[in-house]
N, C-alpha and C positions, 0 to 999 in steps of 0.2 A: 424548426422541426426537430424532434428528439429522435436520436438513433442510438443503437447499442452496438458495442464492438463485438464482432463475431469471429475474431482470430485471436490466438493466444496473447499477442501484444502488438501494438503498432506505435510508431513514433510520432511525436509532435515536434514542430519546428518553430523557431521564432519568426520566420518568414518563409515564403516559398523558396526552396533550395537553400535556406539559411541554416543556422546552427540548431542541432537537436537540443531540445530543452526538457523533454518529458517522454514517458511511455504510458499509454493507456492500455489497460488490460482487459481480458475477456470478461464480458458481462457488465462492463462499466458503461454508463450513459454519457453521450455527448449531445450538445445542442448546436446544430449548424447555424452559424450567424451569417456566413457569406460563402459564396462559391466563386472560384476563379480558375476556370479550366478544370484540371484534374485535382486542384487543391480546394480543401474546405477549411474555412476559419471556424473553429469550434470552441465552445466553453464546456469543460467537463463538469461532472456532478460535484467535484470537489473545488469548483470555481477557478480552475486554471484554464488559461486560454492559449491557443496556438494553432498552427497550420498542420493539417493532416492530409497526406497524399493518398488519394483514393485509388491506389494502384492494384489492389487485390480484389478479385471478384468476391462479392458478399463480405467485404471487409467491415462495412457498417451497414446496418439495416434499420428500418423504421421500428421504433419501440412500439410494442403492442400492448393492448389493455391487459391481457392475461398475465403480463409480467408483474403487475401490481397485486395479483390475487394470491400468489403462493409465497410461502416463507423462503427467505434467501439464505444461502450458505456461502461462506467465504473459504477459499482454499488456504490452509495454514502449512501444508507440506510444501517443500520446495517446488515440486511439480506433481500433478495428479493426472492419471489416465482416466478418461471417461470411456467406458466399455459398452459394447453393443448389448451384452447380456450380463447378468450377475454371476460371472465366473472369471477367474484369473486367466483362463485360457481364451477368453473372448476377444474379438477384434477391437482394437483401439480406434475410437471415433475421432478423438482429439485429445491432446495433452495440453493442459493449461497451468500457468504458474501461480505461485503464492500471491494472494491478493485478489484473484479472479472471483467473480460472483456467479453462483449457480442457483437454479430454482428447484427447490425441494418438492418432490411429488409423492413421497412415501418411502416405506422401508420394507425389507425382506429379511428373513432368517434372524429375527430378533434384533434387528437394527444393524446387523453386520454389513448390509448393503443398502445404499440409498439410491432411489430412482430420482434422476434429475432431468429437467427439461432444458434443452440447449437453446441458445438464442435464436436458432433457425427453426425451432419448433419440434425438432427430433427429441427422442427420449434416450437416455443412456443410464449407465449404472456406475457407481463409485463405491469404494470401501469407506467405512465410517472413519477410519484413521485419516487424518490429514485435512479434515474440514470441520467447521463449527457453524452453528446457526448465527446469523448476522443481521443486525439492523443498525441504522444510524442512531446514536445516542443523543438525547437532549441534555442540556446542562444540569437539570435537576437529577436526571438518572446518573450522570457522571459523579455528582457529589454523593449520592446515596450509595453508589458502588465503588467509592474511591479506593478502599483498601484492596478489593479484588482487582480492579482495573490496573492499579499500579503494579501489582504482582504479575498480572498477565502481560503487561507491556514489557517488563523486564525479561520474562521468559521468552516472549516472541522476539525481542531484540537480539537475544543471544543466539537464536537460530540462524542469524545472518553472519555470525562471526566467520571470518576468513573469506566471505564473498568478495570477489574482485571489485575493484573500483571501476565504474563505468559512467562517464559523463552523460547525464540525462537518464540514467538507468534506474529501474525500480523492481527488478526481478532477480532471482538467483543467478542469472547470467552475469549480473553486475549491477551495482547501485552507486549513486553519488550520495553526498552527505544528506541532502534534504530529501532525496528519494527514499533513502533508508528510513529516516525518522518519520516521514509522512506515511510510509507503508506500515510501519509498526503500529501507528495510531489508527490507520485505516482498518487494519485487520480487527481492531477492537471497536470498530464502529464510530470512530472519532475523526473528524475532518479538520486537519490543521493545514496551514498554508504550505504549498509544495516547495517553495524556495526558502533559503536560509535567512529569513528575516521575519519580524513580527508585522502583522497587518491588523488593523483595528477590527475588521469584520470577522476575524477568526477568533476562536476561544482562548488562545494562549495569551496570557497577560504577564507583564513584568512582576517579579517578586524579588525579595532581597536574598542575598546569599545565605542568610541565617534560616530562611524558610525553605531552602532547597531539600527535596526529598526524592527518593528513587522514583523514576518515571518522568521526572521533570526534564526540561530541555535547556541546553547551554548554547548561547548564541555568541558568535564572533563575527567580525566583518567577513562576509562571504562564506561562512561555515556554520554548521550546527551539529550538536552531539546530544546524546541521550544519557542522563545521569543514572548510574546503577546503584549508588550508595557507597559508603565508606571511602569517599573522595575519588571513586573510579567512574569513568564514563566510557561509552562505546560509540564509535563513529566510523563512517566511511572516510578513510584517510587517503588523500592523494599521495602523501609522502610514503605511506606503507603500501599503497596500491591495493588495499583491501580493507575490510571492516575489522577493526582492532579495538582493544581496550587500553586506555591510557589513564593517567591519574592527575588530579589537582594537587596531590601531596608531593612536595619537593623531595621528601625523603625516600620515595619509592623509585625503583628502577624504571618504571613505565611513565614517569613524570615527563610532561612536555612544557617547557617554559613558555613557548609561544602561544599555548592555549591555557595559560594559568589564570587569566582574568576575564571570564565570560560575563555577559549579561545572563540573567536567569529567567526563564519563562515557565508558566504552569497553566494547565487547563482546569486545575482544581480550586482556584482562588475565587 
């Protein structure tokens, strides 16, 4: 049975009461594969699996048919308030993080305000700033829009700079290395594997160092980074305890010798 997340974010664990491995955000879909008391074993729409503790009332609810009928929007601001009325003075219904999915119902005042339908069926209002229309991209579409997508990936990645490091994290509260990279791609409608490794069923394929371009990915044992161009890359660093920019160029002050020899992956090949 398919359900939708109805809280700003909730954690996935490797086992009941085990290690946290992921966060699932508002509006994302999960498929419940098994129930064990208060625990649900789920597969997310980005093909990641884990245990979700159903500890909050209405934390997840059954996905409804209407959710396929309306255009989707993704939150690109760090956080966005969904308001009861189209006014900055209105009551806040819920605040959701970057990467959350909303359902677009129309606009007001020349597009300055968007009406959105919440996962529980209520209606609310958001400002146009901080969201964009969203859909999952097929490989043909990725290739046709390659130049624009690469540019947008770089811009979105930089919005996470100085975000604190948080194991299993995927929000502005904190991200880990693969959570950061997967969310940058997710915001652009592209699903890559959530962990720091290549998997055949996902679109990232190995390329040579000579083929490396901005927006591609750098893989290390247990770590992943996003290439910015000019030998620089951005990543969620445990050492720095935040998202930082480092370099593959040994002549630069931000060079890291331990990350000088990555494997390189791309969705554009």
